[in-house]
C-alpha positions in Angstrom: -89.7 5.6 -102.4 -91.0 3.0 -105.0 -91.5 -0.4 -103.5 -92.3 -3.3 -105.8 -92.7 -7.2 -105.7 -94.3 -7.5 -102.3 -92.1 -4.9 -100.7 -88.9 -6.8 -101.5 -87.6 -4.4 -104.2 -86.9 -0.8 -103.2 -85.9 2.1 -105.4 -84.5 5.1 -103.4 -82.0 7.9 -103.8 -79.6 6.9 -101.0 -79.1 3.9 -98.6 -77.3 4.1 -95.3 -76.0 0.8 -93.8 -75.8 1.4 -90.1 -77.8 3.5 -87.5 -75.0 4.8 -85.3 -74.0 8.4 -85.0 -72.4 8.5 -88.5 -75.3 6.8 -90.3 -78.1 8.8 -88.4 -76.3 12.1 -89.2 -75.7 11.3 -92.7 -79.5 10.3 -93.1 -80.6 13.3 -91.5 -78.5 15.6 -93.8 -79.8 13.7 -96.8 -83.4 14.0 -95.7 -83.0 17.7 -95.0 -81.7 18.4 -98.4 -84.7 16.9 -99.9 -83.7 13.5 -101.0 -85.1 10.0 -100.0 -82.9 7.9 -97.7 -83.2 4.5 -96.2 -81.3 3.4 -93.1 -80.7 -0.3 -92.7 -79.6 -1.5 -89.4 -79.2 -5.1 -88.0 -80.3 -3.8 -84.5 -83.0 -1.3 -83.5 -81.4 2.2 -84.1 -81.3 3.5 -80.6 -79.4 0.1 -79.7 -76.6 1.1 -82.0 -73.1 0.9 -80.4 -72.7 4.8 -80.5 -75.1 4.8 -77.4 -72.4 2.8 -75.4 -69.8 5.8 -75.8 -69.8 7.5 -72.3 -67.3 10.2 -71.7 -67.9 13.0 -74.2 -67.4 14.5 -77.6 -64.2 16.6 -78.3 -64.4 20.3 -79.5 -62.2 23.2 -78.6 -65.0 25.4 -77.2 -62.7 26.8 -74.2 -65.7 26.9 -71.9 -63.6 25.7 -69.0 -60.0 26.1 -69.9 -57.9 27.9 -72.6 -58.0 26.0 -75.9 -57.7 26.4 -79.6 -58.2 24.4 -82.8 -54.4 24.4 -83.3 -53.9 22.7 -80.0 -56.7 20.2 -80.8 -55.0 19.5 -84.0 -51.7 19.0 -82.4 -53.0 16.6 -79.7 -54.8 14.5 -82.5 -51.8 14.3 -84.6 -49.5 13.4 -81.7 -52.1 11.0 -80.3 -52.2 9.3 -83.8 -48.3 8.6 -83.6 -48.0 10.8 -86.7 -49.9 8.4 -88.8 -53.0 10.6 -89.1 -53.5 12.5 -92.2 -53.1 16.2 -91.2 -55.4 17.6 -93.8 -58.3 15.5 -92.5 -57.4 16.3 -88.9 -57.4 19.9 -89.7 -60.8 20.0 -91.3 -62.0 17.9 -88.3 -61.0 20.3 -85.6 -62.4 23.3 -87.6 -65.7 21.6 -87.8 -65.8 20.2 -84.4 -67.3 23.2 -82.7 -70.0 23.5 -85.4 -71.0 19.8 -84.7 -71.3 20.2 -81.0 -73.6 23.5 -81.2 -75.8 21.7 -83.9 -76.3 19.0 -81.3 -77.2 21.6 -78.6 -79.7 23.4 -81.0 -81.2 19.9 -81.6 -81.8 19.5 -77.9 -79.0 17.3 -76.5 -79.0 17.7 -72.6 -75.3 18.5 -72.1 -74.0 18.8 -68.7 -73.5 22.7 -67.8 -71.1 24.9 -66.0 -72.4 27.1 -63.3 -72.9 29.9 -65.7 -74.9 27.7 -68.3 -72.2 26.7 -70.9 -71.6 23.4 -72.1 -69.3 21.7 -69.6 -66.1 20.1 -70.5 -63.8 17.5 -68.8 -60.3 16.2 -69.2 -59.6 13.1 -71.3 -56.5 11.3 -72.1 -53.9 12.9 -74.5 -55.8 16.2 -74.6 -54.1 19.3 -73.5 -57.2 21.1 -72.4 -60.5 20.3 -70.8 -62.1 19.4 -74.3 -64.7 16.7 -73.6 -68.2 18.1 -73.9 -70.3 15.6 -71.8 -73.8 14.6 -70.5 -72.8 12.8 -67.3 -71.4 9.5 -68.6 -74.2 8.7 -71.1 -73.0 11.1 -73.9 -73.3 8.8 -76.8 -76.6 7.7 -75.6 -78.2 11.2 -75.7 -76.6 12.1 -79.0 -77.9 8.8 -80.6 -81.4 9.3 -79.3 -81.4 13.0 -80.3 -80.4 12.1 -83.9 -83.0 9.4 -84.1 -85.7 11.8 -83.1 -84.5 14.3 -85.8 -84.5 11.5 -88.4 -88.1 10.6 -87.7 -89.1 14.4 -87.8 -87.6 14.5 -91.3 -89.2 11.3 -92.7 -86.1 9.0 -92.9 -87.1 5.5 -93.7 -85.9 2.7 -91.4 -85.5 -0.8 -92.2 -84.6 -2.1 -88.6 -83.3 -5.6 -88.1 -82.0 -6.0 -91.8 -78.5 -7.6 -92.4 -76.9 -6.5 -95.6 -75.5 -9.7 -97.2 -74.0 -8.2 -100.5 -73.1 -4.9 -102.1 -74.2 -4.3 -105.6 -71.2 -2.9 -107.3 -70.4 -3.1 -111.0 -67.7 -1.3 -113.0 -66.7 0.5 -109.9 -70.1 2.1 -109.6 -72.3 1.3 -106.4 -75.9 0.5 -107.3 -77.3 -0.5 -104.1 -77.3 -3.5 -101.5 -79.1 -6.8 -100.9 -80.3 -7.3 -97.3 -81.9 -10.0 -95.3 -85.0 -9.3 -93.3 -84.1 -10.8 -89.8 -87.7 -10.5 -88.4 -89.7 -11.9 -91.4 -87.0 -13.6 -93.5 -86.4 -13.0 -97.2 -83.9 -11.0 -99.2 -84.7 -7.5 -100.3 -83.0 -5.5 -103.0 -82.3 -1.7 -102.4 -81.6 0.0 -105.7 -80.0 3.3 -105.1 -77.9 6.1 -106.5 -75.6 6.2 -103.3 -74.7 3.9 -100.5 -73.1 4.9 -97.2 -71.3 2.1 -95.1 -71.4 3.3 -91.4 -71.8 0.0 -89.7 -69.2 0.5 -86.9 -66.1 -1.4 -85.7 -65.0 -5.0 -85.5 -63.9 -5.5 -81.8 -65.9 -8.8 -81.7 -62.9 -10.5 -83.4 -61.4 -10.4 -79.8 -62.2 -12.4 -76.7 -62.2 -9.4 -74.4 -63.9 -6.5 -76.0 -66.0 -3.5 -75.2 -67.9 -3.8 -78.4 -71.6 -4.7 -78.9 -72.3 -8.3 -80.3 -73.4 -6.6 -83.6 -69.7 -5.1 -84.1 -68.5 -8.0 -86.4 -67.1 -5.9 -89.3 -69.6 -7.3 -92.0 -69.0 -4.2 -94.2 -65.3 -4.9 -94.2 -65.7 -8.3 -95.5 -68.1 -7.2 -98.2 -65.6 -4.6 -99.3 -63.0 -7.2 -99.6 -65.4 -9.5 -101.4 -65.7 -6.8 -104.0 -61.9 -6.7 -104.8 -61.6 -3.3 -102.9 -58.9 -2.6 -100.1 -58.9 -2.0 -96.4 -56.5 0.3 -94.9 -54.3 0.3 -91.7 -56.1 -2.7 -90.3 -53.2 -3.6 -87.9 -54.3 -0.6 -85.8 -56.6 -1.8 -83.1 -57.1 0.2 -80.0 -57.3 -1.5 -76.6 -59.0 0.6 -74.0 -57.3 0.5 -70.6 -60.5 0.3 -68.4 -62.5 -2.7 -69.5 -64.5 -4.3 -66.6 -62.4 -7.5 -65.6 -63.5 -10.6 -67.5 -66.3 -8.9 -69.2 -64.6 -6.3 -71.1 -67.4 -3.9 -70.6 -66.2 -0.2 -70.9 -65.7 1.9 -67.8 -65.4 5.3 -69.2 -62.1 7.2 -69.4 -64.3 9.9 -67.8 -63.6 8.3 -64.6 -59.8 9.0 -65.0 -60.8 12.5 -66.2 -62.6 13.2 -63.0 -59.7 12.1 -61.0 -59.7 8.2 -60.6 -56.3 6.4 -60.1 -54.8 3.3 -61.6 -53.0 1.0 -59.1 -51.3 -2.3 -59.0 -51.2 -5.2 -56.4 -48.8 -2.9 -54.3 -51.3 -0.1 -54.4 -48.7 2.0 -56.5 -50.0 4.4 -59.1 -47.9 2.7 -61.7 -48.5 5.3 -64.4 -45.6 7.3 -62.8 -43.2 4.8 -64.5 -44.8 5.1 -68.0 -46.2 8.7 -68.4 -45.1 10.8 -65.5 -46.6 14.0 -67.0 -50.0 12.7 -68.0 -50.2 9.9 -65.5 -53.8 8.3 -65.9 -54.5 10.9 -68.7 -52.0 9.6 -71.1 -53.4 8.1 -74.3 -55.1 4.7 -74.3 -52.3 2.8 -76.2 -49.8 3.9 -73.6 -51.9 3.0 -70.6 -53.0 -0.2 -72.0 -49.3 -1.4 -72.5 -48.5 -0.1 -69.0 -51.4 -2.1 -67.5 -50.5 -5.3 -69.4 -46.8 -4.8 -68.4 -47.7 -4.8 -64.7 -50.0 -7.8 -65.2 -47.2 -9.8 -67.1 -44.5 -8.8 -64.5 -46.6 -10.2 -61.7 -48.2 -7.1 -60.3 -51.9 -7.8 -61.2 -54.3 -7.5 -58.3 -55.4 -10.6 -56.5 -53.6 -12.9 -58.8 -55.8 -11.8 -61.7 -55.1 -10.4 -65.2 -56.2 -7.1 -63.9 -55.2 -3.9 -62.2 -57.3 -1.6 -60.2 -59.4 1.6 -61.2 -59.7 3.4 -57.8 -62.6 6.0 -58.0 -62.5 6.8 -54.3 -60.5 9.9 -54.7 -63.3 11.4 -56.8 -65.6 11.4 -53.8 -68.9 9.5 -53.5 -71.2 12.4 -54.5 -69.3 13.5 -57.6 -69.3 9.7 -58.6 -72.9 9.5 -58.5 -73.3 13.0 -60.2 -70.8 12.4 -63.1 -70.2 8.7 -63.3 -73.5 7.0 -62.5 -73.3 4.6 -65.3 -69.6 3.6 -64.5 -70.7 2.9 -60.8 -73.6 0.9 -61.9 -71.8 -1.3 -64.4 -69.1 -2.2 -61.5 -71.8 -2.9 -59.0 -74.2 -5.0 -61.2 -71.4 -7.1 -62.8 -68.8 -7.4 -60.1 -70.8 -6.4 -57.1 -68.2 -3.9 -56.2 -69.3 -0.4 -55.0 -66.8 1.9 -56.7 -67.5 4.6 -53.9 -65.9 2.3 -51.2 -63.5 -0.1 -53.2 -61.3 -0.2 -56.2 -62.7 -2.0 -59.3 -60.6 -4.5 -61.2 -60.1 -3.7 -64.9 -58.0 -4.9 -67.9 -57.2 -3.7 -71.5 -60.2 -4.6 -73.8 -60.4 -4.4 -77.5 -62.3 -1.2 -78.2 -61.8 0.8 -81.4 -60.6 0.2 -84.9 -58.6 2.8 -86.4 -58.4 1.0 -89.7 -61.2 0.4 -92.1 -62.7 1.2 -95.6 -60.3 3.7 -97.1 -62.1 7.0 -97.9 -61.2 10.6 -98.8 -62.1 13.8 -97.0 -65.5 13.8 -98.7 -66.0 10.3 -97.4 -66.0 8.8 -100.9 -64.6 5.1 -100.8 -61.4 4.8 -102.8 -59.9 1.8 -104.4 -56.2 2.5 -104.7 -53.3 4.6 -103.3 -54.0 7.2 -105.9 -57.4 8.0 -104.3 -59.6 6.8 -107.2 -63.2 6.8 -105.9 -65.8 4.0 -106.3 -68.6 6.0 -107.8 -71.7 6.4 -105.4 -70.0 4.6 -102.4 -69.3 6.3 -99.1 -67.9 5.3 -95.7 -68.0 7.1 -92.3 -67.7 6.6 -88.7 -65.6 3.5 -87.2 -66.2 1.5 -90.4 -64.1 3.9 -92.4 -60.5 4.9 -92.5 -60.1 8.6 -93.4 -57.0 8.3 -91.3 -58.3 10.9 -88.9 -56.9 8.7 -86.0 -53.9 7.3 -87.4 -52.2 4.6 -85.3 -54.3 5.6 -82.2 -57.3 7.4 -81.4 -57.8 10.0 -78.6 -60.8 9.6 -76.5 -63.9 11.7 -77.3 -62.6 12.0 -81.1 -64.7 9.1 -82.1 -68.2 10.7 -81.3 -66.9 13.8 -83.0 -65.4 12.0 -86.0 -68.7 10.0 -86.5 -70.9 12.9 -86.3 -68.9 15.4 -88.3 -68.0 12.9 -91.2 -71.6 11.7 -91.1 -72.7 15.2 -91.8 -70.0 15.4 -94.6 -71.1 12.0 -96.0 -74.7 13.2 -96.0 -73.8 16.4 -97.9 -71.7 14.6 -100.3 -74.3 12.1 -101.1 -77.0 14.7 -101.5 -75.1 16.5 -104.1 -74.3 13.4 -105.8 -77.8 12.0 -106.0 -79.1 15.4 -107.2 -76.5 15.5 -110.1 -76.7 11.9 -111.2 -79.3 9.4 -112.5 -79.8 6.0 -111.0 -77.5 3.4 -112.8 -79.1 0.3 -114.2 -79.5 -2.7 -111.7 -76.8 -5.3 -112.0 -77.7 -8.6 -113.5 -78.9 -11.2 -111.1 -78.5 -9.0 -108.1 -79.6 -11.7 -105.5 -77.1 -14.2 -106.6 -74.2 -13.5 -104.3 -76.4 -13.1 -101.3 -78.5 -16.1 -101.9 -75.3 -18.3 -102.4 -74.2 -17.4 -98.9 -77.6 -18.4 -97.4 -77.8 -21.6 -99.4 -74.2 -22.6 -98.2 -75.3 -22.4 -94.6 -78.8 -23.9 -95.1 -77.9 -26.9 -97.2 -74.4 -27.6 -96.0 -73.5 -31.3 -95.0 -70.6 -30.5 -92.7 -70.6 -30.8 -88.9 -68.7 -27.7 -87.9 -70.4 -25.1 -85.6 -69.8 -21.4 -86.1 -69.8 -20.7 -82.4 -66.8 -23.0 -82.0 -64.9 -21.4 -84.7 -65.7 -17.9 -83.3 -64.5 -18.7 -80.0 -61.1 -20.2 -81.4 -60.7 -17.0 -83.5 -61.3 -14.7 -80.6 -58.9 -16.5 -78.4 -56.1 -16.5 -80.9 -56.7 -12.9 -81.9 -56.5 -11.9 -78.3 -53.3 -13.9 -77.6 -51.3 -13.0 -80.8 -52.6 -9.7 -82.0 -53.5 -8.0 -78.8 -51.7 -5.3 -76.8 -48.3 -6.8 -77.6 -47.4 -8.7 -80.8 -44.4 -10.4 -82.3 -43.5 -12.3 -85.6 -43.9 -15.8 -84.1 -47.3 -15.1 -82.6 -48.6 -13.5 -85.7 -47.3 -16.4 -87.9 -49.2 -18.7 -85.6 -52.4 -16.5 -85.9 -52.2 -16.6 -89.6 -51.9 -20.4 -89.7 -54.8 -20.7 -87.3 -56.9 -18.3 -89.4 -56.3 -20.4 -92.4 -57.4 -23.6 -90.7 -60.5 -21.9 -89.2 -61.3 -20.7 -92.7 -61.2 -24.1 -94.1 -63.2 -25.5 -91.2 -65.8 -22.7 -91.8 -66.5 -24.2 -95.3 -68.1 -27.1 -93.3 -70.4 -25.1 -91.1 -73.9 -26.0 -91.3 -76.6 -24.2 -89.3 -79.5 -25.9 -87.5 -82.3 -23.4 -87.9 -83.7 -23.6 -91.4 -86.5 -21.3 -90.9 -86.9 -17.7 -92.0 -88.0 -15.5 -89.1 -85.5 -14.5 -86.5 -83.0 -17.0 -87.8 -80.0 -15.8 -85.6 -78.2 -19.0 -86.4 -77.9 -17.7 -90.0 -77.0 -14.2 -89.0 -74.3 -15.4 -86.5 -72.8 -17.7 -89.1 -72.6 -14.9 -91.7 -70.9 -12.6 -88.9 -68.3 -15.3 -88.1 -67.6 -15.6 -91.9 -66.9 -11.9 -92.0 -64.7 -11.8 -88.9 -62.5 -14.7 -90.5 -62.0 -12.6 -93.7 -60.9 -9.3 -92.2 -58.9 -11.0 -89.5 -56.7 -12.4 -92.1 -56.0 -9.0 -93.5 -55.5 -7.6 -90.0 -52.8 -10.2 -89.1 -51.1 -9.7 -92.5 -50.7 -6.0 -91.9 -49.5 -6.5 -88.4 -46.8 -9.0 -89.5 -45.6 -6.8 -92.4 -45.4 -3.6 -90.3 -41.9 -4.1 -88.4 -42.1 -1.3 -86.1 -44.1 0.0 -83.0 -46.5 2.9 -83.6 -49.6 3.8 -81.6 -51.8 0.8 -80.8 -49.6 -1.6 -82.9 -46.8 -2.6 -80.7 -44.2 -5.3 -81.8 -42.0 -6.5 -79.0 -39.5 -7.6 -81.7 -39.5 -4.2 -83.2 -40.2 -1.8 -80.2 -39.3 1.5 -81.9 -41.1 3.7 -84.2 -39.5 3.7 -87.7 -40.5 6.8 -89.7 -38.0 6.1 -92.5 -39.5 2.9 -93.4 -43.0 3.0 -92.1 -44.4 6.5 -92.1 -47.0 5.3 -94.7 -50.5 3.6 -94.8 -51.2 -0.1 -95.4 -53.7 -0.9 -98.2 -54.6 -4.6 -98.3 -56.6 -6.6 -100.7 -57.8 -10.2 -100.3 -56.8 -12.4 -103.4 -57.0 -16.0 -104.3 -53.3 -16.2 -103.4 -53.5 -14.6 -100.0 -53.4 -11.0 -98.9 -51.8 -8.5 -101.2 -50.3 -5.4 -99.3 -49.5 -2.0 -100.7 -47.6 0.8 -98.9 -47.5 3.5 -101.5 -50.3 5.6 -99.9 -48.3 8.4 -98.2 -49.3 10.1 -94.9 -50.3 13.7 -95.4 -48.0 15.8 -93.2 -47.5 19.5 -92.9 -43.8 19.5 -92.4 -43.6 23.2 -91.7 -46.4 22.9 -88.8 -46.4 19.4 -87.3 -43.2 17.4 -88.3 -43.0 14.0 -86.7 -41.6 14.2 -83.2 -40.9 11.6 -80.5 -44.1 10.9 -78.7 -43.8 11.5 -74.9 -46.4 12.0 -72.2 
């Protein structure tokens, strides 16, 4: 890698933005194929949000119960409420076993069956024991193992770097500009290929399981470059967020036998999903919980219901769910071995994101035209693997599998293509954003605007939505965007200027939240995680299609011409029951 101008101008084959599972797996693949790759992450890599995933990684290994790729495919399609692209899902389930065995060979310490095979547990929406796990720290061990492998293969890391602009010209990606959080100053990374793998955007909501870093910065940068986002109205709420905190209590608890109960002590899922009960998909359970709360059956007068782990047994809790137990004890001082834990739906996963094809190339229109040299994988992307609702444990699998695909695609691209010329004045866009915060004369605080956005997103674009609330949300976002123009930061320094970073993040959230609200208002049906109380039925005649959204000077432009890929002879849309 060539570095010039006091280490602030970098020439390299490939840049990966984000150091979670997708980013690290891609970087490893690129490095193993002989190209130079730099990973930029605004947090230290092993603190990436993939490490918070607890329950497992899906693959039809059939180590504990009978299973097949066909069944995994059907469960994923059904879980997506038939909005998932079936060609992507078919490829995904075919590659899933390979991904798990690769991790095993890298040294991931999976929990084992008595005869030594990778153990598997139940998870919501899956018809077999399919979640390969390591106690309840699966994401943690996968992430750390990948990081070790990246170091072994000489991947370059730029830790605590915030990408401020994408260098795209003539629909060709030419690199990124990033701010060095530790030392201050902008760096130019001139590359042949760029992967966006920077995670989800749950921090736009008040109650969320997401890390503080999950602010959807890459999505805002895509919109800034006149490119679209896809299916942004679909945001998954996980049913077992720790009350008030939103911290995730893994679905593995229900997979091991925990019950959900209301203020009457009833296992209320009997009313909503009598066959699957606590192992129904997350959208179904979150709506059931919110209904119980709204109808006055929340526990102890709270906006919460109970997760009762006592049926699992104290020993098994500590063997299989030590982190779940520890979180409840540390944050609420409740011993889950002896008492139920209050939980509530928490914003968890983003099904929508940057549109990309099965090779992870970012596309710019419904026809699938790629942006040359630009890729997206993991939760940042929308390959439409998950459609309108993701099944648990498909996220780690999707990130790792399509991270590997992205790495292979980028490796082939950088070997076949020369580096494009640098765009003119590459620092201008990034510097303008910094100058606006540093020299602004307004008196608005980004923290206040963030809190108001999160409150309104939770109230109007949460588990339940309707026209009136979404229109109010749109009006609020517009007002917040105007107020944001008057934001000034207090810290004028360079080193560890978190005031600057947080202002940038709030600006990003205001941008993609506008797109999310527009898509949710336009989609007049209920499908997966998107539930309209004024349109409570799924409408396949009108809405079996994807949403593409651009941000223009006249507001959000929506396009619904991107069709869902469906194998009508194998998996035609059916009523979704559990």
